[in-house]
C-alpha positions as CSV (number, residue, x, y, z in Angstrom):
1,M,0.0,0.0,0.0
2,T,1.4,3.4,-1.0
3,S,1.8,5.8,1.9
4,D,3.2,9.3,2.3
5,L,3.7,11.2,5.6
6,L,1.8,14.4,5.8
7,A,4.0,17.6,5.8
8,P,3.6,19.7,9.0
9,L,1.5,22.4,7.3
10,D,-0.8,19.7,5.9
11,L,-1.1,18.2,9.3
12,A,-2.0,21.6,10.7
13,F,-4.8,22.0,8.1
14,W,-6.1,18.5,9.0
15,N,-6.2,19.2,12.7
16,M,-7.6,22.7,12.7
17,E,-10.8,21.7,10.9
18,S,-14.1,21.7,12.6
19,D,-17.7,21.1,11.5
20,R,-18.2,24.9,11.2
21,H,-14.9,25.5,9.5
22,P,-14.1,22.8,6.9
23,M,-10.6,23.2,5.5
24,H,-11.3,22.3,1.9
25,L,-10.5,24.3,-1.3
26,G,-13.1,24.5,-4.0
27,A,-13.3,25.4,-7.7
28,L,-16.6,26.0,-9.5
29,G,-16.2,25.4,-13.2
30,V,-18.9,26.2,-15.7
31,F,-19.1,24.3,-19.0
32,A,-21.0,25.3,-22.2
33,T,-23.1,22.6,-23.8
34,H,-26.0,22.1,-26.2
35,S,-27.4,18.9,-24.6
36,P,-29.6,18.7,-21.5
37,T,-28.0,15.3,-20.7
38,A,-24.4,16.6,-20.8
39,G,-24.3,16.9,-17.0
40,A,-25.2,13.3,-16.4
41,H,-22.6,12.3,-19.0
42,A,-20.0,14.5,-17.3
43,A,-20.7,12.7,-13.9
44,D,-20.2,9.3,-15.5
45,L,-16.9,10.5,-17.0
46,L,-15.6,11.9,-13.8
47,A,-16.4,8.7,-11.9
48,A,-14.8,6.5,-14.6
49,R,-11.6,8.6,-14.8
50,A,-11.2,9.2,-11.0
51,A,-10.3,5.5,-10.5
52,A,-7.2,6.0,-12.7
53,V,-5.8,9.0,-10.8
54,P,-3.6,7.8,-8.0
55,G,-3.8,11.0,-6.0
56,L,-7.6,10.7,-5.8
57,R,-7.3,7.3,-4.1
58,M,-5.4,8.7,-1.2
59,R,-7.0,8.8,2.3
60,I,-5.5,10.3,5.4
61,R,-4.9,8.1,8.5
62,D,-3.2,8.6,11.9
63,V,0.3,7.2,12.6
64,W,2.1,6.8,15.9
65,Q,5.8,6.3,15.0
66,P,8.4,7.8,17.4
67,L,9.5,10.6,15.2
68,S,6.0,11.4,13.9
69,F,4.0,10.6,17.0
70,G,0.5,12.1,16.5
71,G,1.1,12.6,12.8
72,A,-0.9,11.3,9.8
73,T,-0.1,9.8,6.4
74,R,-1.6,9.7,3.0
75,E,-2.2,6.2,1.9
76,T,-4.0,4.4,-0.8
77,D,-7.6,3.5,0.2
78,P,-8.1,-0.2,-0.7
79,D,-11.9,0.3,-0.7
80,F,-11.8,3.4,-2.9
81,D,-15.1,3.8,-4.9
82,P,-15.4,6.9,-7.1
83,L,-19.1,6.8,-6.8
84,N,-18.7,7.9,-3.2
85,H,-17.1,11.1,-4.4
86,V,-18.8,12.1,-7.7
87,R,-22.4,13.2,-7.3
88,L,-25.0,14.3,-9.8
89,H,-27.5,16.9,-8.6
90,A,-30.9,18.1,-9.8
91,P,-30.8,21.0,-12.3
92,T,-30.3,24.4,-10.8
93,A,-30.8,28.0,-12.0
94,D,-28.0,29.3,-9.7
95,F,-24.7,27.5,-9.7
96,H,-23.3,29.8,-6.9
97,A,-26.2,29.3,-4.6
98,A,-25.8,25.5,-4.9
99,A,-22.0,25.7,-4.5
100,G,-22.4,27.8,-1.3
101,R,-24.6,25.1,0.3
102,L,-22.1,22.4,-0.8
103,M,-19.1,24.3,0.5
104,E,-20.6,24.2,4.0
105,R,-20.3,20.5,4.3
106,P,-17.0,19.0,5.6
107,L,-15.5,16.2,3.5
108,E,-15.8,12.7,5.0
109,R,-12.5,12.1,6.8
110,G,-12.6,8.3,6.6
111,R,-12.4,8.4,2.7
112,P,-10.1,10.2,0.3
113,P,-11.0,13.8,1.1
114,W,-12.3,15.1,-2.2
115,E,-15.6,15.4,-4.0
116,A,-16.9,16.5,-7.4
117,H,-20.5,17.8,-7.6
118,V,-22.1,18.0,-11.0
119,L,-24.8,20.7,-11.3
120,P,-26.8,20.6,-14.5
121,G,-28.1,24.0,-15.5
122,E,-31.9,24.6,-15.8
123,D,-31.2,26.5,-19.0
124,G,-30.0,23.3,-20.8
125,V,-27.0,25.0,-22.3
126,S,-24.6,24.7,-19.4
127,F,-23.5,22.6,-16.4
128,A,-21.1,23.2,-13.6
129,V,-18.8,21.1,-11.6
130,L,-17.8,22.0,-8.0
131,F,-14.5,20.3,-7.0
132,K,-13.7,20.1,-3.3
133,F,-10.2,19.1,-2.1
134,H,-9.1,19.1,1.5
135,H,-6.2,21.4,2.0
136,A,-4.3,18.5,3.7
137,L,-4.7,16.5,0.4
138,A,-3.7,19.3,-2.0
139,D,-2.7,22.9,-2.3
140,G,-3.9,25.0,-5.3
141,L,-1.3,23.6,-7.7
142,R,-1.8,20.0,-6.7
143,A,-5.6,20.4,-6.8
144,L,-5.3,21.7,-10.3
145,K,-3.2,18.6,-11.3
146,L,-5.8,16.2,-9.7
147,A,-8.7,18.0,-11.4
148,A,-6.9,17.9,-14.7
149,G,-6.6,14.1,-14.3
150,V,-10.4,13.7,-14.7
151,L,-11.0,16.4,-17.3
152,D,-10.3,15.7,-21.0
153,P,-6.6,15.1,-21.7
154,V,-4.4,18.1,-22.1
155,D,-0.7,18.6,-22.2
156,L,0.3,19.9,-18.8
157,P,4.0,20.1,-17.7
158,E,5.0,17.2,-15.6
159,R,7.0,17.5,-12.4
160,G,10.2,15.6,-12.0
161,P,10.0,12.2,-10.2
162,R,10.2,12.2,-6.5
163,P,12.9,10.0,-4.8
164,V,11.6,6.8,-3.3
165,E,12.3,6.7,0.4
166,P,12.7,3.4,2.2
167,P,9.9,2.4,4.5
168,R,10.3,3.7,8.1
169,T,10.1,1.3,11.0
170,L,10.5,1.7,14.8
171,L,14.1,0.4,14.6
172,S,15.1,2.7,11.7
173,D,13.7,5.8,13.6
174,V,15.8,4.9,16.7
175,R,18.9,4.4,14.6
176,R,18.5,7.8,12.9
177,L,18.4,9.8,16.2
178,P,22.2,10.2,16.7
179,A,22.8,11.5,13.2
180,L,19.8,13.9,13.4
181,L,20.7,15.6,16.7
182,P,23.4,18.1,15.6
183,G,21.2,19.3,12.7
184,L,18.2,19.5,15.0
185,V,20.1,21.7,17.4
186,R,21.3,24.0,14.7
187,G,17.9,24.1,13.1
188,A,16.3,24.9,16.5
189,L,18.5,28.0,17.0
190,S,17.8,29.3,13.5
191,D,14.1,28.6,13.9
192,A,14.0,30.4,17.2
193,G,15.4,33.6,15.5
194,R,12.9,33.3,12.7
195,A,10.1,32.7,15.1
196,L,11.0,35.9,17.1
197,D,11.2,37.9,13.9
198,I,7.8,36.7,12.7
199,G,6.3,37.1,16.1
200,A,7.5,40.7,16.4
201,S,6.2,41.5,12.9
202,L,2.8,39.9,13.8
203,A,2.6,42.0,17.0
204,R,3.4,45.2,15.0
205,S,0.7,44.3,12.5
206,T,-2.0,44.4,15.2
207,F,-1.5,48.1,15.8
208,G,-2.9,50.9,13.8
209,M,-6.0,51.1,11.8
210,R,-8.9,48.7,12.5
211,P,-10.6,46.1,10.3
212,S,-14.3,46.5,9.7
213,S,-16.6,44.5,11.9
214,A,-18.1,43.3,8.6
215,L,-15.0,41.1,8.1
216,T,-15.3,39.4,11.5
217,S,-18.2,37.4,12.9
218,A,-19.2,34.6,15.2
219,P,-19.1,31.5,13.1
220,S,-22.4,30.2,11.8
221,G,-21.1,27.3,9.7
222,T,-23.1,28.6,6.7
223,R,-21.5,29.5,3.3
224,R,-22.4,31.7,0.4
225,T,-20.4,32.0,-2.8
226,A,-20.4,34.5,-5.7
227,G,-18.3,35.1,-8.8
228,V,-17.1,38.0,-10.8
229,V,-15.6,38.0,-14.3
230,L,-13.3,40.8,-15.5
231,D,-11.6,41.3,-18.8
232,I,-7.9,40.9,-18.4
233,D,-7.3,43.6,-21.0
234,D,-8.9,46.1,-18.6
235,V,-6.5,45.0,-15.9
236,H,-3.6,45.4,-18.2
237,R,-4.7,48.9,-19.2
238,V,-4.6,49.9,-15.6
239,R,-1.2,48.2,-15.0
240,K,0.4,49.8,-18.0
241,S,-1.0,53.2,-17.0
242,V,0.3,53.3,-13.4
243,G,2.9,50.6,-13.2
244,G,3.2,47.6,-10.9
245,T,2.0,44.1,-11.5
246,V,-1.3,42.5,-12.5
247,N,-1.5,41.1,-9.0
248,D,-1.1,44.6,-7.5
249,V,-4.1,45.7,-9.6
250,L,-6.2,42.7,-8.6
251,I,-5.5,43.3,-4.9
252,A,-6.2,47.0,-5.2
253,V,-9.6,46.1,-6.8
254,V,-10.4,44.2,-3.6
255,A,-9.5,47.2,-1.4
256,G,-11.7,49.5,-3.5
257,A,-14.6,47.0,-3.6
258,L,-14.5,46.7,0.2
259,R,-14.7,50.4,0.5
260,R,-17.7,50.7,-1.8
261,W,-19.4,47.7,-0.1
262,L,-18.9,49.0,3.4
263,D,-20.2,52.4,2.6
264,E,-23.2,51.0,0.7
265,R,-24.2,48.7,3.6
266,G,-23.8,51.6,6.1
267,D,-20.8,50.2,8.0
268,G,-18.5,53.0,6.8
269,S,-15.0,52.8,5.5
270,E,-13.4,55.6,7.5
271,G,-10.3,54.4,9.5
272,V,-10.6,50.9,8.0
273,A,-7.4,49.1,6.9
274,P,-7.8,45.3,7.2
275,R,-4.8,43.0,7.1
276,A,-4.9,40.9,4.0
277,L,-3.0,37.6,3.9
278,I,-1.5,37.0,0.4
279,P,-0.4,33.4,0.2
280,V,2.9,32.7,-1.5
281,S,3.8,29.3,-2.9
282,R,7.3,28.1,-2.0
283,R,7.3,25.2,-4.4
284,R,10.1,25.0,-6.9
285,P,9.1,23.4,-10.1
286,R,11.0,20.3,-11.4
287,T,12.6,19.7,-8.1
288,A,12.0,16.8,-5.8
289,Q,9.8,17.9,-2.9
290,P,7.0,16.4,-0.7
291,Q,3.7,16.8,-2.4
292,G,2.2,18.7,0.6
293,N,1.5,22.3,1.1
294,R,4.6,24.6,0.9
295,L,3.2,28.0,1.7
296,S,4.3,31.3,3.2
297,G,2.6,34.6,2.8
298,Y,2.7,38.4,2.7
299,L,0.7,40.5,5.0
300,I,-0.4,43.9,3.8
301,R,-2.8,46.6,5.0
302,L,-5.6,47.2,2.5
303,P,-6.0,51.0,2.1
304,V,-9.8,50.8,2.3
305,D,-10.0,54.1,4.1
306,D,-8.4,56.1,1.2
307,P,-11.0,57.6,-1.2
308,D,-8.6,57.9,-4.1
309,P,-8.4,54.7,-6.3
310,L,-5.0,55.5,-7.7
311,R,-3.6,56.1,-4.2
312,R,-5.1,52.8,-3.1
313,L,-3.3,51.1,-5.9
314,D,0.0,52.8,-5.1
315,A,-0.3,51.8,-1.5
316,V,-0.9,48.2,-2.4
317,R,2.0,48.3,-4.9
318,T,4.4,49.8,-2.3
319,A,3.4,47.2,0.3
320,M,3.9,44.3,-2.1
321,V,7.3,45.6,-3.1
322,R,8.3,45.9,0.5
323,N,7.2,42.3,1.2
324,K,9.0,40.9,-1.9
325,D,12.2,42.7,-0.9
326,A,12.0,41.1,2.6
327,G,11.2,37.7,1.0
328,P,8.6,35.1,1.9
329,D,10.5,33.7,4.9
330,R,10.2,36.8,7.1
331,G,7.5,39.0,8.4
332,A,4.0,38.4,9.9
333,G,2.7,36.7,6.7
334,A,5.3,33.9,7.2
335,V,3.6,32.4,10.2
336,A,2.7,29.2,8.2
337,L,6.5,28.4,8.0
338,L,6.5,27.8,11.8
339,A,4.3,24.7,11.2
340,D,7.4,22.9,10.0
341,H,8.9,23.1,13.5
342,V,6.0,22.0,15.6
343,P,5.9,18.4,16.6
344,A,3.2,16.3,15.1
345,L,1.5,15.8,18.5
346,G,1.5,19.6,18.9
347,H,-0.5,20.0,15.7
348,R,-2.9,17.3,16.8
349,L,-3.5,18.9,20.3
350,G,-3.2,22.5,19.2
351,G,-5.0,22.5,15.9
352,P,-8.3,23.9,17.1
353,L,-6.5,26.7,18.9
354,V,-4.5,27.6,15.8
355,G,-7.6,27.8,13.8
356,Q,-9.2,30.2,16.3
357,A,-6.0,32.3,16.3
358,A,-6.3,33.0,12.6
359,R,-8.3,36.2,13.3
360,L,-5.3,37.5,15.3
361,W,-3.1,37.0,12.2
362,F,-5.2,38.4,9.3
363,D,-8.6,39.8,8.6
364,I,-9.2,38.7,5.0
365,L,-7.6,36.2,2.7
366,V,-6.8,37.3,-0.9
367,T,-5.2,34.4,-2.8
368,S,-4.3,33.8,-6.5
369,V,-4.7,30.3,-7.9
370,P,-2.8,29.5,-11.2
371,L,-4.5,28.0,-14.1
372,P,-3.1,26.8,-17.5
373,G,-3.4,29.1,-20.4
374,L,-4.9,26.5,-22.7
375,G,-8.6,25.7,-22.8
376,L,-9.9,22.9,-20.6
377,R,-12.8,20.6,-21.5
378,L,-15.0,17.8,-20.0
379,G,-16.7,15.4,-22.3
380,G,-15.9,17.7,-25.2
381,H,-17.6,20.7,-23.5
382,D,-15.6,23.8,-23.1
383,L,-14.8,25.2,-19.6
384,T,-15.9,28.8,-20.0
385,E,-15.7,30.1,-16.4
386,V,-13.8,28.9,-13.3
387,Y,-14.1,30.4,-9.8
388,P,-11.5,29.3,-7.2
389,L,-13.0,29.1,-3.7
390,A,-10.9,29.4,-0.5
391,P,-11.6,28.1,3.0
392,L,-12.9,30.6,5.5
393,A,-10.9,31.0,8.6
394,P,-12.7,30.9,12.0
395,G,-14.1,34.3,13.0
396,Q,-13.7,35.7,9.5
397,S,-16.6,36.5,7.2
398,L,-15.0,36.8,3.7
399,A,-12.3,35.2,1.6
400,V,-11.3,36.1,-2.0
401,A,-9.6,33.8,-4.5
402,I,-8.6,34.9,-8.0
403,S,-7.7,33.0,-11.2
404,T,-6.9,34.2,-14.7
405,Y,-8.2,31.9,-17.5
406,R,-8.4,32.5,-21.2
407,G,-8.4,36.3,-21.3
408,H,-10.6,36.8,-18.2
409,V,-10.0,37.2,-14.4
410,H,-12.4,35.2,-12.2
411,Y,-12.9,36.3,-8.6
412,G,-14.3,33.5,-6.4
413,L,-15.9,34.9,-3.3
414,V,-16.7,32.8,-0.2
415,A,-18.5,34.3,2.8
416,D,-20.3,33.3,6.0
417,A,-23.9,33.4,4.8
418,E,-25.3,34.9,8.0
419,A,-22.6,37.5,8.4
420,V,-22.6,38.5,4.7
421,P,-26.1,38.1,3.3
422,D,-25.3,40.8,0.7
423,L,-22.3,39.0,-0.9
424,D,-23.8,39.9,-4.3
425,V,-23.4,43.6,-3.4
426,F,-19.7,43.0,-2.8
427,A,-19.5,41.2,-6.1
428,R,-21.0,44.1,-8.0
429,A,-18.5,46.4,-6.2
430,V,-15.6,44.4,-7.6
431,S,-16.8,45.1,-11.1
432,K,-17.5,48.8,-10.4
433,E,-14.0,49.2,-8.9
434,V,-12.4,48.2,-12.2
435,E,-14.5,50.8,-14.0
436,T,-13.4,53.4,-11.4
437,L,-9.7,52.6,-11.9
438,L,-10.1,52.8,-15.7
439,T,-11.8,56.2,-15.4
440,A,-9.1,57.4,-13.0
441,C,-6.3,56.3,-15.4
442,D,-7.9,58.0,-18.4
443,A,-8.5,61.3,-16.5
C-alpha cells in the first residue's frame, strides 16, 4: 500500500478543521453545452476517470511512530469507490447558490477527502462542476493537477520524479536519532530567531487602523459564494498606465470594492485598513519535494479608508514591493512556516486553537490560484468560467480567490452566509471598482 507522511502544514490544516470551519479548497467550473444530458454524462466520465488518478485514491490516516507521534499519512484506500465522491445533482438555475450550500459540508474524513459535484443548468445549455479538495490533500497547484486528471486530456507540464524513500520502522527511527541531533540543534537555533522575527512582525501588524466589523463574525457554519468576471485587457490597461503588476491591480480592486461595499451597507470605511494575507507558494518546479503544502505569505494593510483609487493602488504596490524585498521567509505573513517546526503531536493537540487564532493573524484572505493558459474541456464541452473558492478561517466573514483563465479574471468569493447576506453587493462592487480605476487612469 502506497503511503506518504503528511507535511507539517498539511497536518495543521487537517487538525484545525471543525464542523463549522471545513478546510477544503473549492473550484466551481462552468461548461458550455447544447445537450440537457451533458451533466449526467460528465458525472459518468468523472467517476470513470477518477479511478485511474492515484492522488484521488489517497485517504488520510493517523500514525504513531516515534519521530512522527501524532502525525498522519496519505495512503491508498483499498476500498476506494469513485461513486462515493462524484455526485450528480438536480438541475439548478443558480450555480453559486448551490455551490455555497455544498461548501458548507465538511468532507468525510474516513475516505479520500475530495468530492466532485455535477450541477446541470436549468437552461439546458450549461452545467457546472464543483470540485472540493481538503487542504491537507492538496494545495492549489496539486488540486489543479488532480482535477486535470479527470478532465479531457491536455498537455500539462510534468514534475520531476520524487525520490523513493525506504519504509520507516521503529528500529530505523531509533537508529536515525544520533545522526539527526546536531542538525536538529542548529535548526532549532535558526528557527528560534525566525520565530522571534515573525512574532514581532505579527505584533506590530495588530497596531494601527482597525478592520471592519463586517469582516469578523461569530461562526455560523453557513456559506455563500459568488463570482465576478473581469476582462484581463482592462486590468492590463490599468497596470500599463500606473505601473506595478497584474496582482497589484487585482488586490487593489479588492480594497476598493471593500470600501464601496462597506459604505453602501452603512458600516462605513473611515479608518478601516484590514490586514490581507496574500499566500505565496514556496514550491520550486521540477525539483523533488514532498507533495504537501509549501506556503508562506505576505501580510499587507488594504487601504480601504483612502478615497482615491490610484492612491489605493499605489499603497498596495508599495506594500507588495516591501514584502517581496524582505522575502517570503520573514514578516508576519510567514507564520505558516513555523508549522514545520511544531511536533506532530503539537499539531494534533493545538489544531483547534491555531484555527481560532487566525483572526489575530489576518482579517481577509486574498489568494491567487494559477490555471493553465490552454482551454480545458470535459466530455468535449468547453470550460468557460472557473471560480476558485478558498476556505474561510474561524471568525472571518469573507475570503477572496482569484484566477486568470483564457483572457478573463475570475474572482471566487466565499462568505459566512449569515454575516454577509449581501455578498452579491460586494461582487458588484468588484466590477465597479475596475471601472473606477479605468476612469481614473484616463483622467
